[in-house]
NUZASE-207715 format. One record per residue: residue in one letter; x, y, z of N, C-alpha, C, O in turn; residue number from 1. Coordinates in steps of 0.02 Angstrom, whole numbers, plus 50000, padded with zeros to 5 digits. Example, Ala and Ser with C-alpha at 12.3 -4.5 7.8 and 13.67 -1.06 7.14 Angstrom:
2
  tilo    n_x    n_y    n_z   ca_x   ca_y   ca_z    c_x    c_y    c_z    o_x    o_y    o_z  kollum
     A  50660  49716  50390  50615  49775  50390  50660  49835  50390  50712  49834  50423       1
     S  50642  49888  50354  50684  49947  50357  50645  50002  50394  50670  50057  50402       2
% end
This chain:
136
  tilo    n_x    n_y    n_z   ca_x   ca_y   ca_z    c_x    c_y    c_z    o_x    o_y    o_z  kollum
     M  54655  46253  49217  54648  46310  49187  54716  46341  49212  54709  46340  49273       1
     P  54765  46361  49201  54754  46432  49131  54756  46390  49064  54779  46333  49065       2
     H  54733  46418  49007  54784  46383  48954  54797  46461  48927  54765  46513  48924       3
     I  54880  46431  48907  54914  46500  48883  54927  46477  48814  54940  46418  48803       4
     T  54924  46524  48767  54948  46517  48691  54999  46585  48675  54982  46644  48680       5
     V  55056  46564  48657  55100  46590  48624  55092  46613  48544  55110  46566  48508       6
     E  55078  46652  48518  55097  46664  48450  55150  46693  48427  55152  46751  48445       7
     Y  55196  46677  48392  55245  46730  48357  55251  46727  48306  55225  46674  48288       8
     S  55286  46772  48237  55287  46780  48208  55355  46725  48172  55396  46703  48213       9
     A  55363  46708  48102  55386  46639  48081  55463  46662  48060  55507  46625  48037      10
     N  55468  46752  48079  55537  46783  48077  55575  46758  48128  55635  46743  48132      11
     L  55533  46756  48162  55570  46749  48240  55600  46662  48246  55649  46653  48281      12
     E  55571  46602  48212  55585  46531  48218  55658  46528  48240  55666  46516  48300      13
     E  55707  46537  48208  55782  46506  48232  55815  46567  48303  55874  46565  48320      14
     R  55772  46609  48331  55786  46658  48377  55757  46646  48460  55776  46642  48519      15
     L  55707  46643  48423  55655  46640  48506  55673  46591  48533  55700  46615  48583      16
     G  55679  46531  48537  55694  46494  48575  55609  46474  48622  55601  46480  48683      17
     I  55556  46450  48573  55484  46448  48605  55491  46389  48647  55454  46389  48696      18
     D  55535  46331  48640  55520  46268  48709  55553  46302  48782  55534  46288  48839      19
     A  55609  46354  48763  55614  46402  48818  55561  46415  48844  55538  46390  48896      20
     L  55526  46476  48791  55481  46527  48822  55434  46476  48840  55421  46484  48900      21
     I  55401  46424  48814  55357  46386  48843  55361  46351  48892  55314  46324  48922      22
     G  55435  46347  48910  55432  46316  48980  55440  46370  49031  55415  46360  49086      23
     A  55472  46428  49020  55452  46476  49053  55406  46503  49079  55411  46512  49140      24
     L  55329  46531  49036  55277  46521  49043  55221  46461  49088  55165  46472  49111      25
     H  55240  46433  49088  55209  46351  49103  55242  46343  49181  55206  46312  49221      26
     D  55302  46367  49204  55349  46377  49264  55306  46430  49290  55263  46417  49331      27
     A  55317  46490  49266  55283  46533  49336  55215  46526  49323  55186  46539  49376      28
     A  55168  46510  49272  55074  46487  49299  55086  46450  49346  55050  46460  49395      29
     I  55137  46398  49351  55119  46352  49441  55148  46377  49481  55133  46350  49534      30
     A  55186  46420  49489  55215  46480  49532  55179  46513  49554  55189  46528  49613      31
     T  55126  46540  49523  55074  46568  49579  55038  46542  49602  55008  46575  49645      32
     G  55022  46490  49596  54984  46450  49647  54906  46450  49625  54867  46404  49637      33
     L  54893  46502  49597  54815  46485  49590  54797  46429  49548  54736  46423  49550      34
     F  54827  46382  49506  54796  46327  49469  54816  46293  49498  54863  46301  49537      35
     E  54766  46212  49482  54789  46163  49503  54841  46139  49435  54832  46172  49385      36
     I  54891  46088  49431  54950  46080  49365  54891  46050  49331  54869  46083  49284      37
     G  54863  46001  49344  54824  45954  49279  54751  46004  49250  54695  45983  49237      38
     G  54771  46059  49247  54728  46094  49215  54775  46142  49179  54746  46176  49137      39
     I  54844  46154  49185  54894  46193  49145  54910  46180  49061  54940  46130  49042      40
     R  54893  46219  49027  54913  46217  48944  54957  46255  48906  54931  46310  48896      41
     T  55004  46251  48885  55032  46285  48879  55075  46276  48812  55123  46239  48811      42
     R  55053  46316  48749  55075  46311  48684  55104  46340  48639  55107  46400  48649      43
     G  55127  46323  48593  55152  46393  48554  55133  46359  48491  55125  46300  48476      44
     S  55127  46449  48443  55087  46435  48370  55124  46478  48319  55117  46539  48326      45
     R  55154  46461  48279  55202  46495  48204  55173  46518  48168  55147  46485  48122      46
     R  55165  46589  48176  55112  46620  48135  55154  46648  48076  55197  46691  48084      47
     D  55135  46615  48004  55190  46633  47935  55125  46678  47887  55133  46685  47826      48
     H  55091  46694  47907  55087  46761  47883  55055  46796  47922  55004  46782  47953      49
     Y  55109  46884  47924  55087  46940  47958  55103  46989  47922  55132  46988  47868      50
     R  55079  47049  47965  55123  47112  47951  55127  47146  48014  55086  47140  48060      51
     I  55165  47171  48014  55187  47240  48071  55222  47270  48062  55279  47269  48040      52
     A  55152  47338  48097  55181  47411  48100  55196  47434  48025  55155  47425  47980      53
     D  55240  47457  48020  55280  47476  47931  55267  47419  47884  55247  47428  47826      54
     A  55280  47360  47911  55274  47317  47867  55348  47290  47858  55362  47269  47802      55
     N  55382  47289  47893  55483  47291  47876  55474  47214  47884  55416  47204  47901      56
     P  55514  47148  47876  55518  47111  47872  55552  47075  47923  55552  47015  47938      57
     L  55588  47143  47954  55629  47119  47998  55591  47119  48081  55618  47095  48131      58
     N  55516  47154  48078  55469  47168  48150  55464  47091  48154  55465  47052  48107      59
     G  55459  47078  48216  55434  47023  48263  55387  47040  48313  55382  47092  48345      60
     F  55345  46972  48317  55306  46970  48370  55290  46924  48419  55287  46865  48402      61
     V  55277  46940  48481  55227  46869  48521  55190  46895  48550  55201  46947  48581      62
     A  55124  46857  48547  55064  46890  48579  55035  46818  48594  55016  46769  48562      63
     I  55042  46843  48673  55019  46773  48733  54955  46808  48751  54940  46863  48773      64
     T  54914  46739  48727  54841  46748  48744  54838  46701  48799  54860  46645  48786      65
     V  54810  46716  48879  54803  46658  48920  54728  46656  48930  54694  46707  48923      66
     R  54701  46595  48947  54629  46598  48948  54623  46557  49018  54652  46504  49031      67
     I  54570  46601  49070  54567  46563  49118  54495  46557  49144  54453  46602  49136      68
     G  54484  46503  49173  54417  46495  49202  54380  46552  49261  54419  46576  49301      69
     H  54329  46565  49264  54282  46608  49299  54285  46589  49367  54272  46534  49392      70
     G  54309  46663  49402  54296  46665  49471  54356  46697  49528  54347  46711  49587      71
     R  54417  46701  49488  54458  46745  49511  54437  46820  49525  54390  46852  49501      72
     T  54481  46836  49566  54479  46901  49576  54516  46941  49519  54557  46913  49482      73
     L  54502  47003  49514  54522  47060  49465  54631  47059  49486  54678  47065  49448      74
     E  54626  47049  49572  54699  47069  49600  54741  46981  49570  54800  46975  49554      75
     Q  54691  46926  49571  54723  46852  49551  54750  46863  49485  54806  46844  49470      76
     R  54705  46898  49440  54715  46871  49343  54777  46939  49329  54820  46943  49285      77
     R  54761  46990  49389  54823  47057  49341  54889  47019  49391  54942  47021  49360      78
     A  54894  46987  49461  54945  46943  49472  54956  46903  49433  55014  46914  49413      79
     L  54935  46859  49406  54953  46804  49358  54985  46843  49278  55028  46821  49239      80
     G  54943  46913  49274  54976  46908  49223  55040  46968  49209  55072  46977  49157      81
     E  55045  47001  49266  55118  47021  49292  55174  46981  49290  55231  47000  49273      82
     A  55148  46897  49317  55202  46854  49331  55227  46815  49255  55279  46786  49238      83
     L  55165  46829  49223  55183  46784  49154  55218  46836  49110  55258  46814  49069      84
     F  55206  46922  49115  55220  46945  49070  55306  46951  49113  55353  46953  49073      85
     A  55317  46953  49157  55386  46961  49185  55433  46881  49153  55492  46887  49137      86
     A  55401  46817  49148  55440  46774  49124  55464  46761  49064  55506  46721  49045      87
     A  55418  46820  49023  55399  46821  48952  55472  46863  48939  55521  46841  48909      88
     S  55465  46926  48967  55505  46967  48950  55584  46943  48983  55631  46969  48953      89
     R  55597  46914  49021  55670  46899  49037  55677  46844  48983  55726  46844  48946      90
     Q  55633  46802  48977  55656  46739  48915  55675  46787  48857  55726  46773  48826      91
     L  55634  46847  48837  55651  46889  48765  55684  46920  48784  55665  46967  48749      92
     D  55739  46950  48825  55782  47004  48837  55836  47025  48782  55851  47081  48761      93
     A  55860  46959  48764  55914  46952  48726  55875  46974  48649  55896  47015  48608      94
     L  55826  46941  48645  55789  46936  48562  55794  47013  48549  55819  47039  48499      95
     F  55757  47055  48624  55732  47113  48627  55793  47162  48613  55778  47219  48595      96
     A  55865  47143  48619  55909  47191  48623  55932  47185  48528  55967  47226  48497      97
     A  55899  47121  48500  55942  47119  48426  55872  47133  48359  55877  47122  48298      98
     T  55809  47163  48399  55762  47133  48358  55706  47170  48358  55688  47181  48416      99
     P  55655  47205  48301  55618  47259  48319  55557  47216  48342  55513  47214  48299     100
     L  55543  47185  48392  55495  47154  48419  55442  47171  48471  55462  47197  48523     101
     A  55352  47156  48461  55305  47178  48492  55307  47108  48540  55318  47049  48528     102
     L  55293  47140  48590  55274  47080  48628  55212  47116  48681  55218  47169  48711     103
     S  55150  47069  48682  55098  47066  48722  55052  47014  48759  55048  46956  48739     104
     L  55032  47027  48791  54991  46973  48851  54915  47008  48858  54902  47068  48860     105
     E  54875  46956  48861  54807  46981  48863  54794  46931  48937  54834  46884  48935     106
     V  54750  46927  49001  54739  46886  49007  54645  46872  49010  54618  46923  49032     107
     Q  54600  46824  48995  54537  46813  48978  54494  46763  49015  54495  46702  49023     108
     E  54472  46790  49025  54416  46753  49072  54346  46699  49027  54300  46708  48987     109
     I  54375  46650  49064  54308  46617  49011  54233  46595  49032  54228  46568  49087     110
     D  54182  46602  49001  54144  46613  49014  54117  46547  49057  54137  46494  49033     111
     P  54070  46539  49123  54074  46471  49123  54024  46450  49102  54030  46390  49089     112
     V  53963  46476  49089  53914  46438  49043  53915  46390  48980  53876  46350  48954     113
     L  53991  46419  48966  53970  46394  48880  54047  46380  48896  54085  46416  48864     114
     N  54079  46333  48941  54155  46297  48934  54125  46231  48950  54086  46223  48996     115
     F  54145  46189  48912  54136  46127  48880  54225  46104  48897  54278  46129  48879     116
     K  54206  46037  48945  54288  46019  48932  54284  45941  48964  54229  45924  48985     117
     R  54338  45895  48968  54341  45839  48989  54414  45810  49003  54459  45800  48961     118
     N  54414  45802  49053  54504  45785  49087  54517  45727  49124  54486  45710  49175     119
     N  54559  45700  49100  54586  45642  49168  54631  45646  49182  54651  45596  49211     120
     L  54689  45707  49175  54748  45735  49188  54756  45718  49281  54792  45681  49314     121
     H  54705  45768  49298  54703  45787  49379  54701  45723  49419  54720  45724  49477     122
     A  54675  45658  49387  54683  45590  49435  54744  45566  49423  54775  45538  49469     123
     R  54777  45576  49353  54833  45542  49323  54900  45569  49362  54943  45536  49390     124
     I  54896  45636  49355  54953  45684  49415  54950  45679  49479  54994  45695  49520     125
     G  54893  45655  49487  54900  45650  49566  54942  45588  49608  54975  45584  49660     126
     G  54923  45546  49560  54990  45485  49569  55050  45470  49575  55072  45421  49605     127
     R  55097  45531  49531  55151  45546  49509  55191  45578  49559  55174  45633  49582     128
     S  55254  45542  49582  55302  45566  49629  55350  45643  49606  55375  45684  49644     129
     K  55350  45641  49547  55377  45685  49511  55363  45704  49438  55352  45662  49394     130
     P  55366  45782  49427  55324  45824  49383  55327  45783  49313  55274  45792  49283     131
     H  55366  45747  49282  55358  45721  49213  55365  45621  49206  55370  45582  49159     132
     E  55363  45612  49277  55351  45537  49292  55298  45498  49229  55243  45526  49227     133
     D  55302  45462  49197  55263  45427  49179  55226  45378  49231  55250  45338  49271     134
     A  55149  45397  49213  55086  45349  49228  55054  45335  49201  55009  45363  49170     135
     A  55073  45279  49206  55057  45221  49159  54968  45177  49161  54956  45130  49123     136
% end
């Protein structure tokens, strides 16, 4: 963990730079030192159907949800949220200057009992010497 999901309004598609935003958030999560790299997932999802505020078609949104495993302190969760929000804000500064935009981020703790997963990434990543090296 964490699983970071970035939802964004379709009207931002050409100006958002979603790959750069995903990269900035992913790197910020790694930099916190709170998570094993094999557990970090960052993804984006364009939303085609939405209404924002007064429904002006120029209004845009970026909503970031961060789901983490149970057991971190409030201070750790807050530090994570602040680090990710700062990374997103930096990445979106130019867009904020040109577009009516709502940015939100929420950190959610996943229920430890109702959490099911299967993952072989930790073992595979552990053998790599570089972050993006193929491990066949």
